[in-house]
C-alpha positions as CSV (number, residue, x, y, z in Angstrom):
1,M,11.8,4.9,-18.0
2,T,12.6,1.7,-16.8
3,R,11.2,0.4,-13.6
4,R,11.9,-2.5,-11.3
5,I,9.8,-5.2,-11.0
6,V,8.5,-6.1,-7.3
7,L,7.0,-9.5,-7.0
8,S,4.9,-9.3,-3.7
9,P,5.2,-12.1,-1.3
10,E,1.2,-13.3,-2.2
11,A,2.5,-13.4,-6.0
12,Q,5.9,-15.4,-5.2
13,A,3.9,-17.8,-3.2
14,Q,1.9,-18.6,-6.1
15,L,4.7,-18.6,-8.6
16,D,6.4,-21.3,-6.1
17,D,3.1,-23.5,-5.9
18,L,2.8,-23.1,-9.6
19,Y,6.3,-24.7,-10.0
20,D,5.3,-27.0,-7.2
21,H,2.7,-28.2,-9.0
22,I,3.5,-28.4,-12.3
23,A,6.5,-30.3,-11.3
24,D,4.4,-33.0,-9.6
25,A,2.2,-33.3,-12.7
26,A,4.8,-33.2,-15.2
27,S,8.7,-33.1,-14.5
28,P,10.5,-30.3,-12.7
29,S,12.5,-28.9,-15.7
30,T,8.6,-28.4,-17.2
31,A,7.7,-26.4,-14.4
32,L,10.8,-24.2,-14.5
33,R,10.6,-23.5,-18.4
34,F,6.7,-22.5,-17.6
35,T,7.4,-20.5,-14.5
36,D,10.6,-18.7,-16.1
37,A,8.5,-17.8,-19.3
38,I,5.7,-16.5,-16.8
39,L,8.7,-14.5,-15.4
40,D,10.4,-13.2,-18.5
41,Q,6.5,-12.1,-19.7
42,V,6.5,-10.0,-16.1
43,E,9.8,-8.7,-16.7
44,A,9.1,-6.9,-19.8
45,L,6.6,-4.4,-17.4
46,R,9.8,-3.1,-16.8
47,D,10.2,-1.5,-20.2
48,V,5.8,-0.8,-21.2
49,P,4.1,-1.3,-18.0
50,N,0.9,0.3,-19.1
51,I,-0.8,-2.9,-20.9
52,G,-3.4,-5.1,-19.9
53,T,-6.9,-4.2,-18.7
54,V,-7.3,-1.5,-16.1
55,R,-8.9,-3.1,-13.1
56,D,-9.7,0.2,-10.7
57,D,-13.5,-1.7,-9.7
58,L,-10.8,-4.1,-7.7
59,L,-8.4,-2.3,-6.4
60,P,-7.0,1.2,-7.7
61,G,-4.3,1.3,-10.2
62,L,-4.6,-2.6,-10.9
63,R,-3.9,-3.7,-14.1
64,T,-4.3,-7.4,-15.2
65,M,-3.2,-8.9,-18.1
66,G,-2.6,-13.1,-19.4
67,F,-0.3,-15.6,-20.2
68,R,-0.9,-18.4,-22.2
69,R,-4.5,-18.2,-21.8
70,R,-3.1,-19.9,-18.5
71,V,-2.4,-17.7,-15.7
72,T,-3.5,-14.1,-15.1
73,I,-0.7,-11.5,-13.8
74,A,-2.1,-8.6,-11.5
75,F,0.2,-5.6,-11.2
76,I,0.3,-1.8,-10.2
77,V,2.7,0.1,-11.9
78,E,4.2,3.0,-9.4
79,P,6.4,5.9,-10.8
80,T,9.4,4.1,-9.9
81,A,8.4,0.1,-10.0
82,V,5.9,-2.5,-11.0
83,L,4.8,-4.2,-8.1
84,I,3.7,-8.0,-9.1
85,V,0.3,-8.4,-6.7
86,G,-0.8,-12.1,-7.7
87,L,-0.1,-14.4,-10.5
88,Y,-3.6,-16.6,-10.6
89,Y,-3.5,-19.9,-12.6
90,G,-6.4,-21.5,-14.6
91,G,-9.6,-21.0,-13.7
92,R,-8.9,-19.1,-10.0
93,D,-11.6,-16.8,-9.2
94,F,-8.5,-13.9,-8.7
95,E,-11.3,-11.5,-8.8
96,A,-12.6,-12.8,-5.6
97,L,-9.6,-13.4,-4.3
98,L,-8.3,-9.7,-4.5
99,G,-11.8,-8.4,-3.4
100,E,-10.6,-10.6,-0.1
101,D,-8.0,-7.8,1.0
């Protein structure tokens, strides 16, 4: 079953912030390639959603997976969708950030 992908407002804001950070540090084209690659990885969850590490200790149904050793993608698999909860770049403590909610 193919599910639709839904980015939470927080995940979209994190992606936008990441783009801005890379664009300022490197270039807009580098930022676009990196953020597009993240979105490609997220899109792959449509067909194979039950991958990654189960993190029910943080949030029921939460799964995480890494991207290029720099980004943690946090998501929840629902019957018809995959909800992207957050995109945590670098050394950000995603466990603490998710625990705040």
